[in-house]
Structure formats: structure tokens, C-alpha cells
C-alpha positions in Angstrom: -11.8 -31.2 -21.6 -8.8 -32.9 -23.2 -7.8 -34.4 -19.9 -11.3 -35.7 -19.2 -11.7 -37.3 -22.7 -8.3 -38.9 -22.3 -9.3 -40.2 -18.9 -12.6 -41.6 -20.2 -10.9 -43.1 -23.3 -8.3 -44.6 -21.1 -10.9 -46.2 -18.8 -12.8 -47.8 -21.7 -9.6 -49.2 -23.2 -8.6 -50.4 -19.8 -11.9 -52.3 -19.3 -11.4 -54.1 -22.7 -7.9 -55.1 -21.8 -9.1 -56.4 -18.4 -11.6 -58.7 -20.1 -9.0 -60.3 -22.5 -5.8 -60.2 -20.5 -5.0 -62.8 -17.8 -5.2 -61.7 -14.2 -1.4 -62.0 -13.7 -0.7 -59.4 -16.4 -3.4 -57.0 -15.4 -1.3 -55.2 -12.7 1.5 -54.4 -15.1 -0.9 -53.1 -17.8 -2.8 -51.0 -15.2 0.5 -49.2 -14.3 1.1 -48.5 -18.0 -2.4 -47.1 -18.5 -2.0 -44.8 -15.4 1.3 -43.4 -16.8 -0.4 -42.7 -20.1 -3.4 -40.9 -18.4 -0.9 -38.8 -16.3 0.9 -37.7 -19.4 -2.3 -36.7 -21.0 -3.2 -34.6 -18.0 0.1 -32.9 -18.0 -0.2 -32.1 -21.7 -3.7 -30.7 -21.2 -2.6 -28.5 -18.3 0.5 -27.3 -20.3 -1.7 -26.3 -23.2 -4.1 -24.4 -20.9 -1.2 -22.5 -19.3 0.4 -21.7 -22.6 -2.9 -20.2 -23.9 -3.2 -18.2 -20.6 0.3 -16.8 -21.1 -0.4 -15.9 -24.7 -3.6 -14.1 -23.6 -1.6 -12.4 -20.8 0.8 -10.9 -23.4 -1.9 -9.8 -25.7 -3.7 -7.8 -23.0 -0.8 -5.3 -23.2 -2.2 -4.0 -26.5 -5.9 -4.0 -25.3 -5.5 -2.4 -21.8 -2.3 -0.4 -21.9 -2.0 0.5 -25.6 1.7 -0.5 -25.6 3.5 0.0 -29.0 5.5 -3.1 -28.4 4.7 -6.3 -26.5 5.7 -6.5 -22.9 7.4 -9.9 -22.4 8.2 -11.6 -19.2 11.3 -10.4 -17.5 12.3 -13.7 -16.0 11.0 -17.2 -16.4 12.4 -19.5 -13.8 12.0 -23.2 -13.2 12.8 -23.7 -9.5 13.3 -27.1 -8.0 11.7 -28.8 -10.9 12.8 -32.2 -9.9 12.5 -31.8 -6.1 9.1 -30.1 -5.6 7.3 -31.2 -8.7 4.8 -28.3 -8.4 3.7 -26.0 -11.2 2.5 -22.4 -10.8 -0.8 -21.7 -12.3 -1.3 -18.2 -13.6 -4.4 -16.3 -12.6 -5.2 -12.9 -14.2 -7.4 -10.3 -12.5 -8.6 -7.6 -15.0 -9.7 -4.2 -13.8 -10.2 -0.8 -15.5 -6.7 0.5 -15.3 -4.5 -2.4 -14.2 -3.8 -6.0 -14.7 -2.7 -8.1 -11.7 -1.7 -11.7 -11.5 -0.8 -14.2 -8.8 0.7 -17.7 -8.9 -0.8 -20.6 -7.0 0.7 -24.1 -6.8 -0.7 -27.2 -8.4 0.7 -30.8 -8.2 3.1 -30.8 -11.2 5.9 -28.5 -12.5 6.9 -25.3 -10.6 6.7 -22.4 -13.1 7.1 -18.8 -11.8 6.3 -16.1 -14.3 7.6 -12.7 -13.2 6.5 -9.8 -15.4 6.6 -6.0 -15.5 3.0 -5.5 -16.5 1.7 -4.5 -13.0 4.6 -2.0 -12.6 3.8 -0.3 -15.9 0.1 -0.2 -15.1 0.8 1.6 -11.8 3.0 4.1 -13.7 0.2 4.8 -16.1 -2.2 5.3 -13.3 0.2 7.7 -11.5 0.7 9.7 -14.7 -3.0 10.1 -15.1 -3.4 11.2 -11.5 -0.6 13.7 -11.9 -2.1 15.0 -15.1 -5.5 15.3 -13.4 -4.0 17.2 -10.5 -2.2 19.6 -12.8 -5.3 20.3 -14.8 -7.2 21.0 -11.6 -4.5 23.4 -10.5 -4.6 25.2 -13.8 -8.4 25.6 -13.6 -8.1 27.3 -10.2 -8.1 31.1 -9.9 -4.8 32.8 -9.5 -3.3 33.4 -6.0 -3.6 37.0 -4.9 -0.5 39.0 -4.0 0.6 38.6 -0.3 -0.8 41.6 1.7 0.8 40.7 5.1 -2.6 41.0 6.8 -3.7 38.8 9.7 -6.2 36.1 9.0 -9.8 36.9 10.0 -12.3 34.1 9.4 -16.0 34.0 10.3 -18.5 31.2 10.2 -21.9 31.3 8.5 -23.4 32.4 11.9 -21.0 35.3 12.2 -18.8 33.7 14.9 -15.0 34.2 14.6 -13.0 31.1 14.0 -10.1 30.8 16.4 -7.4 29.4 14.1 -4.6 31.1 16.0 -5.5 29.7 19.4 -5.9 26.1 18.0 -2.5 26.3 16.3 -0.9 27.6 19.5 -2.3 24.7 21.4 -1.1 22.4 18.7 2.5 23.6 19.2 2.2 23.2 23.0 1.1 19.6 22.5 4.0 19.1 20.2 6.4 20.1 23.0 4.7 17.9 25.5 5.0 14.9 23.1 8.7 15.6 22.7 9.1 15.3 26.5 6.8 12.2 26.6 9.0 10.4 24.1 11.9 10.6 26.6 9.7 8.7 29.2 7.9 6.4 26.8 9.4 6.2 23.3 6.4 4.3 21.9 3.9 6.9 22.8 4.1 8.4 19.3 6.1 7.6 16.2 8.6 10.1 14.7 6.4 10.3 11.6 3.2 11.1 13.5 5.2 13.7 15.5 6.2 15.4 12.3 2.6 15.2 11.1 1.6 17.0 14.3 4.1 19.7 13.7 2.9 20.3 10.1 -0.8 20.3 11.0 -2.5 23.4 9.4 0.7 25.3 8.9 -0.7 26.8 5.7 -4.4 27.6 5.0 -5.6 28.1 1.5 -8.9 30.0 1.0 -11.1 30.8 -1.9 -12.3 34.4 -1.9 -15.3 36.0 -3.7 -15.7 39.5 -5.0 -17.1 40.7 -1.6 -14.1 39.4 0.3 -15.9 36.4 1.8 -13.6 33.4 2.5 -14.1 29.6 2.2 -11.4 27.2 3.4 -10.3 25.2 0.3 -7.1 23.3 1.1 -4.9 22.5 4.1 -3.2 19.6 5.8 -4.6 18.1 9.1 -2.5 15.6 11.0 -5.4 13.7 12.5 -3.5 12.9 15.6 -6.2 12.0 18.1 -5.2 14.6 20.7 -4.3 17.4 18.3 -6.4 20.5 19.4 -6.7 21.7 15.8 -8.0 18.3 14.5 -10.3 17.9 17.6 -11.9 21.3 16.8 -12.5 20.3 13.1 -14.0 17.0 14.1 -16.3 18.7 16.6 -17.5 21.0 13.8 -18.1 18.0 11.5 -19.9 16.0 14.2 -22.1 19.0 15.0 -23.0 19.4 11.4 -23.8 15.7 11.0 -26.0 15.4 14.1 -27.9 18.5 13.0 -28.6 17.1 9.6 -29.6 13.7 11.0 -32.1 15.2 13.5 -33.5 17.6 10.9 -34.1 14.7 8.5 -35.7 12.5 11.2 -38.0 15.4 12.2 -39.1 15.9 8.6 -39.8 12.2 8.0 -41.7 11.7 11.2 -43.6 15.1 11.3 -41.8 16.0 14.6 -43.4 13.0 16.4 -40.0 11.8 17.6 -38.8 13.2 20.9 -35.3 13.5 22.2 -33.5 13.1 25.5 -30.1 14.5 26.4 -28.6 12.3 29.2 -25.2 12.5 30.8 -24.1 9.2 32.4 -21.3 9.4 34.9 -19.3 7.4 37.5 -16.7 8.1 40.1 -13.2 9.4 39.1 -10.4 7.0 38.6 -6.6 7.1 38.3 -4.6 6.9 35.1 -3.8 3.2 35.5 -7.5 2.3 35.8 -8.7 4.6 33.0 -8.8 2.0 30.1 -10.6 -0.5 32.4 -13.2 2.0 33.5 -13.9 3.1 29.9 -14.5 -0.5 28.9 -16.9 -1.0 31.9 -18.9 2.1 31.1 -19.2 1.2 27.4 -20.3 -2.4 28.3 -23.0 -1.0 30.7 -24.2 1.3 28.0 -24.6 -1.6 25.5 -26.8 -3.3 28.1 -29.0 -0.2 28.3 -29.6 0.1 24.5 -29.1 -3.3 23.0 -32.6 -4.8 22.5 -31.1 -8.3 22.0 -29.8 -8.3 25.6 -32.5 -8.8 28.2 -31.6 -6.7 31.3 -34.5 -6.1 33.7 -33.6 -2.5 34.7 -33.5 -1.3 31.1 -36.6 -3.2 29.8 -39.0 -0.4 30.2 -36.7 2.1 28.5 -35.9 -0.2 25.6 -39.6 -0.4 24.6 -39.6 3.4 24.0 -36.1 3.7 22.5 -35.8 4.4 18.7 -32.1 5.3 18.5 -29.1 6.9 20.1 -25.9 8.9 19.6 -23.2 8.3 22.2 -20.1 10.4 22.8 -17.5 9.3 25.3 -15.7 12.1 27.1 -12.8 12.1 29.6 -11.9 15.1 31.7 -8.9 15.6 34.1 -9.0 16.9 37.6 -5.6 18.5 38.3 -6.2 18.8 42.1 -7.0 15.1 42.7 -4.9 14.0 39.7 -7.8 11.7 38.6 -9.8 11.2 35.4 -13.6 11.5 35.0 -15.0 9.3 32.2 -18.6 9.9 31.3 -21.1 9.6 28.4 -23.1 12.3 26.6 -26.1 10.7 24.9 -29.0 11.8 22.7 -31.8 9.3 22.8 -34.6 9.3 20.2 -37.8 8.0 22.0 -41.5 7.6 21.1 -43.9 10.3 22.2 -45.5 7.8 24.6 -42.3 7.9 26.7 -43.5 11.1 28.4 -46.8 9.5 29.5 -47.0 8.9 33.2 -46.8 5.1 32.8 -43.6 5.1 30.7 -41.7 8.1 32.0 -38.5 7.5 33.9 -37.5 10.2 36.4 -34.0 11.2 37.4 -33.8 9.1 40.6 -34.9 6.0 38.7 -32.3 6.7 36.0 -29.6 6.9 38.7 -30.7 3.5 40.1 -30.8 1.9 36.6 -27.3 3.2 35.7 -25.9 2.0 39.1 -27.4 -1.4 38.5 -25.9 -1.6 35.0 -22.5 -0.4 36.3 -22.7 -2.9 39.2 -21.6 -0.3 41.7 -22.7 0.2 45.3 -23.3 4.0 45.0 -25.8 6.1 43.0 -23.8 7.8 40.2 -24.8 11.3 39.0 -27.1 11.3 36.0 -28.3 14.4 34.2 -31.6 14.0 32.2 -33.1 16.7 30.0 -35.9 16.6 27.5 -34.7 18.4 24.4 -37.1 21.0 23.2 -36.8 22.3 19.6 -35.3 25.6 20.9 -32.6 23.7 22.9 -31.8 21.1 20.2 -28.8 23.0 18.9 -27.3 23.5 22.3 -27.7 19.8 23.1 -26.0 18.8 19.8 -23.1 21.2 20.6 -22.6 19.6 24.0 -22.6 16.1 22.4 -20.1 17.3 19.7 -17.4 18.1 22.3 -14.4 16.0 21.5 -13.8 13.1 23.9 -10.4 13.9 25.3 -10.0 17.7 25.3 -6.4 18.7 25.9 -6.8 22.5 26.0 -7.2 22.5 29.8 -4.2 20.2 30.2 -1.7 22.2 28.2 -1.2 24.8 30.9 -0.5 22.3 33.7 3.0 21.9 35.2 5.1 20.2 32.5 5.6 16.8 34.1 2.0 16.5 35.2 0.8 17.4 31.7 3.2 14.9 30.1 1.8 12.1 32.2 -1.7 13.0 31.3 -0.8 13.1 27.6 0.7 9.6 27.9 -2.4 8.3 29.7 -4.8 9.8 27.1 -2.8 8.6 24.2 -2.9 5.1 25.5 -6.6 5.4 26.0 -7.2 6.7 22.4 -5.3 3.9 20.7 -7.6 2.1 18.3 -10.7 3.2 20.3 -13.9 4.8 19.0 -15.5 7.6 21.0 -18.6 8.3 19.0 -21.3 5.7 18.2 -24.7 5.8 16.4 -27.5 3.3 16.8 -31.0 2.7 15.7 -32.8 5.4 13.8 -29.7 7.7 14.0 -27.4 5.0 12.4 -29.9 4.3 9.6 -30.3 8.0 8.8 -26.6 8.5 8.8 -26.2 5.7 6.2 -29.1 7.0 4.2 -27.5 10.5 4.0 -24.1 9.0 3.2 -22.3 10.9 6.0 -18.6 10.3 6.6 -17.2 8.7 9.7 -15.8 11.6 11.7 -13.2 9.3 13.4 -11.9 7.8 10.2 -8.3 8.5 9.1 -9.5 9.7 5.7 -12.3 11.9 7.1 -12.7 15.2 5.3 -11.9 17.9 8.0 -11.6 20.7 5.5 -15.3 20.7 4.6 -14.9 22.6 1.3 -18.0 21.0 -0.1 -19.2 22.0 -3.6 -16.9 24.9 -4.4 -18.8 25.6 -7.7 -21.6 27.1 -5.7 -19.1 29.6 -4.2 -18.5 32.4 -6.7 -14.7 32.7 -6.1 -12.5 35.0 -8.0 -9.1 34.5 -6.2 -7.2 32.3 -3.8 -5.6 33.6 -0.6 -2.8 31.7 1.3 -2.1 32.3 5.0 0.9 30.8 6.8 1.3 30.5 10.5 3.9 32.8 11.9 5.4 31.4 15.1 7.0 34.7 16.1 3.7 36.6 16.0 1.5 33.7 16.9 -1.0 34.1 14.1 -1.7 33.4 10.4 -0.5 36.0 8.0 -1.2 36.4 4.3 1.9 35.3 2.4 
């Protein structure tokens, strides 16, 4: 405001002078007035910056409750004469921290370096540590080690194969160690160590009847890790079941489902990435209603949503890969009318047209009945690149397959939701199973579980199983 007033006042004075002063002297006077206005601007900006810095110091007392003011560590004037730029201080206030950045204007160069952000982060860290300690103290005591072998059952009474998945995890670790010798960039040392540490220790909550609930462990989240693949499959199965149940409740079971497997010919390792891109592009032409493709027009009219899972299997005899898609389509009831129904042979022709191939690929089409719905969901929840069948191949062959699959999995998504499935997933606030921070433990609300003790099981390499310790 001071700068604007000065400028306005300067302009009015300048007009009066222009009327009374001869033309020859006007140019000299104009320069003098411009210098005066520039000085006023610099003074106004200096006052604003000074007030900002005073406010900046005073926030120590308001946000961080410091007993003494936290002053700037260093105030530097860099290249004041050469650059003639000034740093303007911006302050971003949040609940627990105060951050600032410096941007350059067209006058003096002022860099204010302070310790406020560092202290704020220390305060946040101390609070997090205190919260974690309080949580630990509230937990039930760890029971004495019994040396017994881990036996864990699901809610359906099926035994969970922790031992087998950890054994496969260690086999994959050895294959990666060999793969690094061929291609050092296939996996980083940190990720290799993460793979080795995956699910080494399992921590359970236990109730009075001896029932167990997984409470805490570490999962590496390496894409090919058998342990993490298994946990992702369980999570995906649970999510798809919740989504379909919700859709059925909201639509009074008027939505029908199709389970379709779309395939193509096998390919070699060097063509795998290209073929996966092609099959995904063809699928988008099938389901994207904004893209007008004649073979898929009839199906799109009936389509309500889809879940797509990409899977790659390996044939050790031919040494080729078989990429294919498992899909669940939600369609209107009218789809099964004679006019709208698409039989298997027509599906093969449609898929061949979308793939732009000169052969009829195999397509498996099944209408999902309520009794078969769980089985179809389980098939869809299979993880894309299963390595369990690869681990027992000859070492060099297995290593090459691991390299090919690792290259394929890099920054690639294998599960996709669309239409009514995507909207329901967002409505239910379900996590992304492929995210790096996805919860693979699945402890849920532990308050509903009447636990009385904690049990810790560690994997014993010698015995090949988890033992209470």
C-alpha cells in the first residue's frame, strides 16, 4: 500500500512539474522522480519483509512452545551488487510444522536459513515415538516361548501354508542372487535384503480359546515374492467379494456376471512386454465406451463394469510365456436375451479382431451363477506372475525366467477396475492391492478380537517352519 501511494503521489507531482517546467528540463526531472519512486518501493518491500521475519520468529512460541526464541542461524547477503535480487520469505503453516521457501524478486538477494523446520521435525518424531511406546505398553504381554510349530487356520477352517510360502521366498532369493551376476540391475541390494527379511517373524494375538489373529509382521512387497503374492491374492479375493456383495444388495441381484478368459498365442521372453501392451490395448478397445469399435459395440451396450487381472504363465517345454486376461464383467440382465447374447465363437472372432491377428484365439466364457461366484473370484485373484512353478526348474532356466518377469513387472499394473466395480471400490474405500503401502497383514479392528496374549513365531531355516520363540 505504501508503494502504491508513493507511486500515485509521485505521478501527481510529476504532472504538476510537467506543466510548469520547460520541455528541455523535463527529461532530467523525470529521471529524478523515477529514482524517488524506486526508493519508495524498496523501502515498502523492506518493511513488509521485516514484518514477515518478526512474525516468523514469533511463531516459535505459538506453534512449538519454545522457552526461548529460535533465531536465524545464518543471514547471508550473496552477490548483493552483482545479482541485485532479493529473497522473499513465504511461510506455510500446518498443524505440527512450519516450512518456508525463498523465491527471488528483482531487488536485494536475502537468504534466511533457520532451524525451525528441523526442530519441528524433531518434535513430530518424538510424538510418534511416544505414541508407539504407549501402543506397545497397552498390548498384552508376550507369552513364554513353547517351541511349538505354527499352526494357523483361516475363518473357513483351511490351513494357511506359511511354511511353504517362506520356503519359496528363500528359493527366489537364491535365484535373484544368481540373476544379479548376469544383470546387476535386476534388483537393488536393498530390495534383495527386503526379500530376505520378508515374514521372518510373525506376531499373533491370541484369545483365551487359543484362536490366533495375525497382528504384526514385515512384508517386502517385491512383486515376485511368493509370500507377498499370496497375501495380495487374499486381499484381492476379499475386496472383490465385498464389491460383488454390495452391488448385489444395491441392485436386488439384477446385475449378472460373466467370467471370461481372453488368451493369445505364446511368445518368447524378448516379446513379452510388447505382447502384454498389445493385449491391454485390445482390452481397452473392448470396454472403453468412448472408443467406437464395431466388433465391441453390441457388448458395450450391455456392459456395466469390469475387473481385469493379467496373468503370465511359463511353459518349460517350449520355453515360452503365455500372457492372458481373467475378467469378470458386470452386465445387464438383458444380455442373456437371444438378441443381445454373444456365444463363444462370436467372442473368439471379436477378440481376434481387436488383437488384429490372423487366427482365432482361445476364449473361455462362463456365466457366473451365485453358487459359482466365489470360485470365479478365486480364479481372478490369482496373482499375475506366479513363480511357484518356476522355482523348481533348472537353475539357469529359472534365473532367465525371473529376469524376464522382473522386467515385465517394473512399474506395471496387473489388476484394473472399471465402471460399477471401480465406483463401488471407491465408495467402500478399499485399498489398492498393488500399492507399495498396501496393508498385507489385514489385522483389521483388533478391539473386536478378545485377545489375552501375544505369540511370536520365527522362521527356522534348519527345520523349514515357524517355531514359537
